[in-house]
N, C-alpha and C positions, 0 to 999 in steps of 0.2 A: 484451601480446597482446590483440587485440580478440576478444571472445566475444559472440555473438549468441544470445539465447534465444528460441526459437519457442514460444509458449504453447499448452498443451493445457488447455482451460478447465475450471474447476471443475464437478463434476457437479451435477445438479439443475436447471439452467437449460436449457430445451428449445428445439430448433429450431422455429420457427413456420412454419406454412403460410400460405396466402393469407388476407388479411384479409376478414372479412365486413363490418366497419364499425368505425370508430374510436369510442371512447366520448367522451362530453362534447360540448360545443358547439364548433363549428369556429371561432367568433369570440370565444372566451373572452377576458376582459380579461387583459392581461399584468401587472396589478398584483395583489399579494397578499402580506401579511406573515404569518409564522408566529407562533403562540402558543408559549409554552414558553421563558421565559428571554429574555435579551437576544440576539436572533438577529441574525446578519449577513445581509444581503440584497443581491443584485445583480440588476438588471433589464436585459434587452436586448430590443429589438424590431426587427423587420424587415418588418412587414406580412405579408400572405398569408392563407391560409385556415385554417391550423392553429395552435393554441396548445398549447405544451408546458410543463409544470412540471418543473423540475430541482431535485433535493435533493442537495447535495454533502455531504461529511463535515464540512467547516468552511472558514472563510476564514482560518484561522490561518497556514497554510503557503503558500508561493508555488507549491507543487504544484497547488493548486486554482485559483489564479489562472491558471496555465498551461492547465489544463483548460477554464476559462471562455473563454480565448482561442480554443480550438478550437470551443467552443459558439457564440461570437459569429461566427466565420467561417462556420459552418453556417447561422446565422440570416441572414446577409447573402446567402449563396449561394441559399438555398431560399425566402426570403421568408416565413418563419414568425415567430411571436412566442414568446418564451421568458421565463419568470420563474424566476430562480435564487435559492434560499435555502439556508441552512446554519447550523448552530449555531456558537457561539463556539469550541468545542474538540471534537475527535473523541471525547472521553470524555463529552460531553453527550448521552447516548443518548436519554434521555426527550425532550429538546428536539427532537432530529431526528425522532423518531416523531411528535410533535405536528405538525411541519412537513409530514411525509408525509401525515398525516391531513388537514391543511388543503389540501394539494395535491389530494387525492382529492375533497374537498368542492367545490373549484373547478371540477370536471367538465371537465378539459382533454381534449385529443385524445390525450394520452399523457404519461407520466412517465418521466424518466430518474433513476435512483436509485443513489447510491453509499452503501451501508449501512454504518454504523459497527458495528452488531451484527446479524448475520444472523438471530438468533433473535427479536430484539425487533420486527422488521418483519413477521413472518409473518401476524398478524391483519390488518394494514393491507393487505398484498398480497392477502389474500382479499377484503377490501372493494373493492379496485381491480378485481379479477376480477369480482366481483358487479356492479360498476358499468360493466363492459365498457370499462375504461380500460387500454390496453396499457402495460406497464412494461418498460423496458430497464434492466438493471443494468450499471453501468460501474465500472471500477477493482476492484470486488470482487463476487463472486457471492453468491447466497443459495441454498445447496445444498438446503435443505428447503422451498423456496418451494412454495406450493400449485400443483398441476399446472395449467399453462396460464396462470398469473398473470404469469410472466416470459417475454417473447417472444424475448429474446436477451440474452446477456451479453458485454460487451466488456471484456476484462481481460488482464492478464499472467498467465502461469503462475508464480505466486509461489513455489511450491516449487522450481521450476527456477531462478528468479532468486536465491533464497536459497542454493541449491547453488553457483551461480556465485561468489557472495561467499565461500563457504567454500573453494572450489577455489583461488581467487586468494590468499586469506589463507594457506592451507596451504603453498603453494609457498614462502612467506617464512619460515614458522615450523617447517617439518617437521624440519629438522636440529636445531634446539633441542630439539624433542620427542624425537627419536631419541637424543640425547646426554645427556638429563637424567637425573640420579641421584636427584632428588626430584620429587614431583608438581608439575605446572605447571597453570595455570588459563587458560581462555579465557572471556571475558565476552560476553554477548549482552544488549542492552537492547532490548526490544520495546515498542512504544507501547501495546499492549493484548493481552488474551487473549480478545477477543470477535469482532473482524472477521475474515472469512474470509481476506482477503488478507494481513493481518499474521500471523495464526496459521500460515497456510500457508508464508509466507516464513520465519518463525522456525523452524518445523520443518524446512523445506528446508535451512536452514543447519546445524541441529543434526544431522540425519540424515546429510548429506554429510560434515560434519566427523568425525562418529563413524565413518563408513565408511572414510574415508581414514586416520584414526589407527589403527583396528583392522587395516586391511590391512597396515600397517607394523609390526604386532606389539605394539602398546601397548593398554592397557585404558582405558576411558572411563567416567566417571560423570557424569550430568547432574543438577544440583541447582538449587534456587531455586523459581521460580514453579511451583505445583503443576499448573496447566493444561498446561504444556509437559512437565513431568517425567512426568506420567501417560501421555503419548503416546509415550514412548520405549520401543522394544522392546529387551528384554534389557539393561536398564540395569545398569551396574556398581555396585560398592560404593564410596562416597566414601572410606572409610578405606584402601582398598588400590589405588585407581585411579591409573594413571600420569598421566592428564589429567582434570581437572575442568572441565566446561562449566557455568558458572553463568549462569542466566537470570533477568533482573530485569524487572519491569513497574512503571512508576510509577503512583501512585494516580490521577493525571490526566495527560492528554497535553499536557504543557507542557515547554519546554526546561529550565526550572528544576528540575522534579521529575525529569526524565530525567537531568539533570546530577548530581543527588543519588544516583540509583541507579548511574550510571556511576562516580562517585567512590568509592562503597563497594567496587566491584570493582577499580578502578584503584589503590586504596590498598593492596591486598593484595600482599605481596612476591612471591608466586608467579605473578602475572598476567603473561602474555606477549602477549596480544592481546585486542581487544574489537571487537564489531560492533554498530553502531546500525542497526536494521532499517527505519527510515524517516527522512525529513528531520528531524523534530523530535528523535528520539532520537539521530541522528547529530550534530545540533547540540548536544545535551546532552553527548555525549562530548567535543566540542570545548570546550564551556563548562567542563566539569570540568578539562580540560587547562590552561585558563588559570591555574588555581591550582596544579596538580600538575606541569606541564611534563614529562610522561613519554612522550608519544606520539613514536614514532620509526620509522625505516625498517626496522629489524631488531630482533629480541628481544635481541640483545647490547647495543643502545643504549637500549632502553626497551620500551614497549608498542606493538605494531603495531595500528593502527586502520584499520577498513574501514567505509564508510558506505553509505547507500542513498538514492536519489533525487538531487536536485540543489539548486538555490538558490545564491545568491551566496556564502554562508558555506562551504558544502561545496565548491563549485568552487574557491574560493581555497585551502582546506585541501588539496585534491588537487593543485592546481597547485604549491603550495610544498612538498609532500611531508609535511605534517603527517599526512595520511591517505595510505596507500599507494594507495588507489583507492576506487571506489564503483560501485554498480550503478544505472543510471538506467532509468526506464520511458519511456513515450511519452504523457504526460498530454494534450498538445494533440490527438493523434490520438484518444484515448479520448473526450474531450468532443465532438469533431467527429463521430465515428462514431456516438455515442449518438443525436445529433439526426438524423443521416441514417437510422439504423435506424428510428426512430419515424416519420419522414417516409415512408420506403419502405413501412412497414406500413400507414400510413393511405392510401397510394396503391394498396393492393391487391397489393403485391409481396411476394415471399417474403423473409424475413429469417432470419438464423442467427447463432450465436455467432461472434465475431470475435476472433482472437488478435492482440494487439499485442506489439511487440517490446520487449525490454530489453537493455541492453548494459553490459559492464564498461568503465569508463573510468579512466584514470590520467593522470599528467602528460604521458605520451608520446603518447597517442592522443585526448585530449579535444577537439582541434581538427579531427578528421577529419570528413568531410562527412556520414556517416551517424550520427554521435554528437552533434556540436555542436548541431544543432537541438533535441535533447531535453534539453539542459542549461540549463533555464530559470533565470532569476535570482529 
């Protein structure tokens, strides 16, 4: 069954009024390389009066390549110039902050930012505000951003999206939980415990799964990564719980390290399901399964797997039933709308937070017209 999530955006990013004037020079060069490690960089140009800097989370996953497709389409449509940079991996937080600082130093007309760590960019956002450079956050918000520094946020409601993953997984595993005479385990691998979108998505999954299980009369204990455990209300006791939700975060955001974390959970005899909270961690689950061969359509056959985002590897796994399904966002729209928001602001128009959609997809519905365009390769 198709489920569409309408996002209610993260707090702290404000609706902006009419622009008094864009910061920076309107004909800034579209060239600019970031300091801070071996950075990946992509540049696009379309002429025009405004120059924008874009800082993405990384170029590691095809999610960001899809977002850049949306950015490039906006460049062509609006006639602006854009310089896009990003670190090698989403765990390279210091590198991304250096890139953001370099973007501010370039004095552009605006910056689009997908922050890997919402706390790490606060000083830089203040610097952008002081320099009168508008910032649009996309993919993830920065809830504690200095007032007035972020003119709009374009993102999915990640808590709701995580909840959709939990709801669809629970439909498959609920009978096993109800009939279990011994504790059972559900795994969750999150790419990090720093970015707002991933932490919101991870907690959305945990809270909804806990709610569903407890509504059916079972007890739940959440264990593992302390960041997530500390956010759980009325957490149960691991020693007596009917269901254990084990949360893991790799040391760095790579498929290989995500696979290690997934393997640790999937090797446990009581594990009945696992969720990978983004493309990299979902691919980590699939990589772990190459050695374990335990993913299955039902808990009676093995471990039920659910992913997030898309990419060729996840799409193939959903299509052949290795994963029962996944939740996809709209990265092309997010990249496109971020540039449009900056352009509108510089034109003196009102801009505001924008909710982009996310969808549950499985082997039955992944070719449908409103889902297929978001399933990037």
